[in-house]
Residue frames as qw, qx, qy, qz and C-alpha x, y, z in Angstrom:
[[0.028, -0.888, -0.457, 0.038, -0.04, 0.02, 0.05],
 [0.327, 0.397, -0.048, 0.856, 1.21, 3.42, -0.79],
 [0.417, -0.794, -0.207, -0.391, 0.68, 5.42, 2.35],
 [0.249, -0.776, 0.439, -0.377, 1.83, 5.87, 5.87],
 [0.722, 0.147, -0.652, 0.179, 4.13, 3.31, 7.61],
 [0.274, 0.127, -0.719, 0.626, 4.65, 2.25, 11.16],
 [0.148, -0.478, -0.748, 0.435, 2.51, 3.08, 14.15],
 [0.047, -0.212, -0.246, -0.945, -0.13, 5.50, 13.02],
 [0.283, 0.347, 0.637, -0.628, -3.39, 6.72, 14.36],
 [0.059, -0.216, -0.740, -0.634, -6.24, 6.05, 11.76],
 [0.315, 0.362, 0.527, -0.702, -9.63, 7.74, 11.83],
 [0.091, 0.291, 0.807, 0.506, -12.45, 6.83, 9.43],
 [0.339, 0.112, 0.094, -0.929, -15.09, 9.45, 8.68],
 [0.329, 0.210, 0.919, -0.054, -18.22, 7.12, 8.60],
 [0.481, 0.700, 0.422, -0.316, -20.28, 9.36, 6.43],
 [0.647, 0.417, 0.398, 0.499, -19.70, 9.75, 2.64],
 [0.115, -0.696, 0.034, 0.708, -18.05, 12.89, 1.49],
 [0.581, 0.790, -0.015, -0.194, -17.93, 14.72, -1.89],
 [0.841, -0.144, 0.325, 0.408, -15.19, 12.88, -3.65],
 [0.461, 0.801, 0.074, 0.374, -14.51, 16.00, -5.88],
 [0.303, -0.926, 0.224, -0.029, -12.55, 17.40, -2.88],
 [0.666, 0.466, -0.473, 0.339, -8.76, 17.18, -3.05],
 [0.609, -0.092, -0.554, 0.560, -6.24, 17.15, -0.21],
 [0.024, 0.154, -0.267, 0.951, -6.89, 20.68, 0.85],
 [0.571, -0.297, -0.209, -0.737, -10.74, 20.29, 0.84],
 [0.810, -0.281, -0.514, -0.024, -10.49, 17.03, 2.88],
 [0.440, 0.023, -0.481, 0.758, -7.97, 18.65, 5.35],
 [0.247, -0.263, 0.082, -0.929, -10.59, 21.35, 5.84],
 [0.740, -0.314, -0.426, -0.416, -13.22, 18.77, 6.40],
 [0.678, -0.157, -0.585, 0.416, -10.99, 17.15, 9.17],
 [0.133, 0.114, -0.293, 0.940, -10.78, 20.66, 10.77],
 [0.402, -0.186, -0.129, -0.887, -14.48, 21.57, 10.40],
 [0.792, -0.199, -0.347, -0.461, -16.39, 18.37, 10.87],
 [0.833, -0.136, -0.487, 0.224, -14.02, 16.41, 13.24],
 [0.386, -0.905, 0.147, -0.102, -12.49, 19.29, 15.19],
 [0.847, -0.284, 0.226, 0.389, -9.00, 17.69, 14.58],
 [0.084, -0.796, 0.407, 0.439, -5.74, 18.84, 13.31],
 [0.899, 0.431, 0.042, -0.063, -5.10, 17.46, 9.76],
 [0.408, 0.735, -0.485, 0.242, -1.32, 18.09, 10.29],
 [0.628, -0.587, 0.428, -0.278, -1.02, 15.87, 13.38],
 [0.078, 0.403, -0.899, -0.154, 0.18, 12.76, 11.40],
 [0.548, 0.169, 0.734, -0.363, -3.10, 10.97, 11.87],
 [0.032, 0.027, 0.779, 0.625, -4.43, 9.24, 8.85],
 [0.454, 0.317, 0.406, -0.727, -7.94, 10.26, 7.87],
 [0.168, 0.125, 0.917, 0.341, -10.04, 7.89, 5.81],
 [0.451, 0.336, 0.138, -0.815, -12.91, 9.06, 3.70],
 [0.391, 0.251, 0.869, 0.168, -15.52, 7.23, 1.73],
 [0.195, 0.021, -0.389, -0.900, -17.55, 8.13, -1.33],
 [0.723, 0.077, 0.214, -0.652, -21.23, 7.50, -1.76],
 [0.861, 0.273, -0.385, -0.190, -20.06, 4.59, -3.90],
 [0.784, -0.556, 0.273, -0.045, -18.66, 1.84, -1.65],
 [0.905, 0.272, 0.074, 0.317, -15.83, 1.11, -4.16],
 [0.367, 0.713, -0.116, 0.587, -13.87, 4.34, -3.55],
 [0.632, -0.654, -0.190, 0.369, -11.63, 5.44, -0.63],
 [0.317, 0.774, -0.196, 0.512, -9.38, 8.55, -0.04],
 [0.700, -0.476, -0.257, 0.466, -6.69, 8.80, 2.70],
 [0.140, 0.876, -0.074, 0.456, -5.37, 12.20, 3.73],
 [0.769, -0.552, -0.114, 0.302, -2.40, 12.62, 6.11],
 [0.088, 0.944, -0.311, 0.069, 0.56, 14.77, 6.87],
 [0.943, 0.080, -0.168, 0.275, 3.99, 13.01, 6.23],
 [0.605, -0.581, -0.001, 0.545, 6.14, 15.67, 7.75],
 [0.313, -0.160, 0.381, 0.855, 6.92, 17.43, 4.44],
 [0.283, 0.009, -0.370, -0.885, 3.38, 17.91, 3.05],
 [0.703, 0.142, 0.414, -0.561, -0.25, 16.83, 2.87],
 [0.016, -0.140, 0.929, 0.342, -0.54, 13.41, 1.13],
 [0.720, 0.192, 0.171, -0.644, -3.69, 12.30, -0.69],
 [0.031, -0.144, 0.953, 0.264, -4.09, 8.73, -1.73],
 [0.679, 0.215, 0.095, -0.696, -7.12, 7.58, -3.70],
 [0.084, -0.110, 0.971, 0.196, -8.23, 3.98, -4.66],
 [0.746, 0.177, -0.021, -0.642, -11.14, 2.67, -6.62],
 [0.538, -0.162, 0.827, 0.016, -11.54, -1.13, -6.39],
 [0.264, 0.200, -0.699, -0.634, -11.83, -2.78, -9.92],
 [0.566, -0.248, -0.709, -0.338, -14.14, -5.46, -8.49],
 [0.508, -0.477, -0.655, 0.292, -16.12, -5.51, -5.38],
 [0.212, -0.847, -0.054, -0.485, -16.53, -2.80, -2.58],
 [0.205, 0.350, -0.639, 0.654, -14.82, -1.74, 0.52],
 [0.513, -0.494, -0.697, 0.082, -16.33, -3.06, 3.72],
 [0.009, 0.499, -0.154, 0.853, -17.36, 0.18, 5.34],
 [0.021, -0.218, -0.761, 0.610, -18.67, 0.79, 8.91],
 [0.060, 0.735, 0.676, 0.017, -22.32, 1.66, 9.35],
 [0.182, 0.512, 0.143, 0.827, -23.01, 5.24, 8.14],
 [0.424, -0.779, -0.405, 0.220, -23.42, 7.48, 11.34],
 [0.072, 0.930, -0.203, 0.297, -22.17, 10.83, 12.35],
 [0.684, -0.653, 0.323, 0.035, -18.76, 10.59, 13.83],
 [0.476, 0.598, -0.644, -0.044, -15.55, 8.73, 13.15],
 [0.987, -0.160, -0.017, -0.007, -14.24, 5.25, 13.79],
 [0.117, -0.774, 0.620, 0.056, -10.66, 4.56, 14.97],
 [0.972, 0.198, -0.126, -0.025, -8.82, 1.76, 13.35],
 [0.638, -0.510, 0.432, 0.382, -5.36, 0.20, 13.85],
 [0.160, 0.607, -0.584, -0.514, -2.78, 0.39, 11.09],
 [0.144, -0.074, 0.960, 0.229, -3.44, -3.33, 10.39],
 [0.355, 0.594, 0.669, -0.272, -7.17, -2.71, 10.10],
 [0.256, 0.762, -0.144, -0.578, -6.46, 0.16, 7.69],
 [0.023, -0.392, 0.817, 0.422, -4.29, -2.16, 5.53],
 [0.267, 0.279, 0.922, 0.012, -7.21, -4.72, 5.43],
 [0.295, 0.749, 0.361, -0.471, -9.76, -2.00, 4.56],
 [0.187, 0.740, -0.327, -0.557, -7.59, -0.63, 1.90],
 [0.056, -0.209, 0.920, 0.326, -7.14, -4.07, 0.34],
 [0.617, -0.086, -0.391, -0.677, -10.88, -4.56, 0.25],
 [0.432, -0.083, -0.882, 0.169, -10.76, -7.19, 3.03],
 [0.519, -0.722, -0.380, -0.255, -12.83, -7.43, 6.05],
 [0.210, 0.514, -0.485, 0.676, -10.99, -5.24, 8.53],
 [0.627, -0.514, 0.190, -0.553, -13.26, -6.33, 11.33],
 [0.989, -0.075, -0.127, 0.006, -11.59, -9.72, 11.30],
 [0.482, 0.525, -0.436, 0.549, -8.12, -8.14, 12.05],
 [0.651, -0.474, -0.507, 0.307, -7.13, -8.82, 15.57],
 [0.069, -0.842, 0.120, -0.522, -7.02, -5.75, 17.81],
 [0.497, 0.126, -0.681, 0.522, -4.41, -6.06, 20.53],
 [0.457, -0.662, -0.564, 0.187, -5.67, -5.93, 24.13],
 [0.317, -0.548, -0.198, 0.748, -5.98, -2.44, 25.54],
 [0.018, 0.122, -0.440, -0.889, -6.89, -0.92, 22.08],
 [0.393, 0.510, 0.655, -0.396, -10.52, -0.12, 21.54],
 [0.047, 0.193, 0.592, 0.781, -12.27, 0.29, 18.16],
 [0.034, 0.596, 0.659, -0.458, -15.15, 2.60, 19.05],
 [0.192, 0.644, 0.471, 0.571, -17.38, 5.19, 17.46],
 [0.313, -0.559, -0.371, 0.672, -17.16, 8.71, 18.65],
 [0.290, 0.903, 0.265, 0.170, -18.52, 12.03, 17.41],
 [0.027, -0.954, 0.248, -0.169, -15.84, 14.09, 19.14],
 [0.949, -0.037, -0.115, 0.290, -12.30, 12.52, 19.23],
 [0.296, 0.778, -0.232, 0.502, -10.21, 15.62, 19.74],
 [0.158, -0.638, 0.571, -0.492, -7.81, 15.34, 22.68],
 [0.928, -0.188, -0.187, -0.262, -8.36, 11.75, 23.11],
 [0.505, -0.615, 0.605, 0.012, -6.04, 9.67, 25.36],
 [0.274, 0.399, -0.824, -0.294, -3.95, 7.02, 23.44],
 [0.036, -0.063, -0.997, 0.032, -5.82, 3.78, 22.80],
 [0.168, 0.614, 0.689, -0.346, -9.17, 5.51, 23.02],
 [0.178, 0.435, 0.450, 0.759, -11.16, 7.57, 20.80]]
């Protein structure tokens, strides 16, 4: 996968967004709708209305990175559409990005995968 490496914080916006938005537009959404800093190093994952498309936005230390993917066959396994964001592990992001069932990826003890509308200033391991 082209994208972040190592231990990263991953947040999935559970509602579809306008996929005409580029890196700056999605970074603005992170600020406005999530109340978070798009330059924190967190990977923000966005879905389109069509379930076969995904965009990742993150700061790599030198600039804002935008990664887009459209599955040739099948669709991504998205969480239920609700307000808020879902926190995933890096391994779960890898599975989601490959079109696999990210829910089957083992989450180590102490890490919660939970839904939260406001995740700004969350302690590590929790949303």
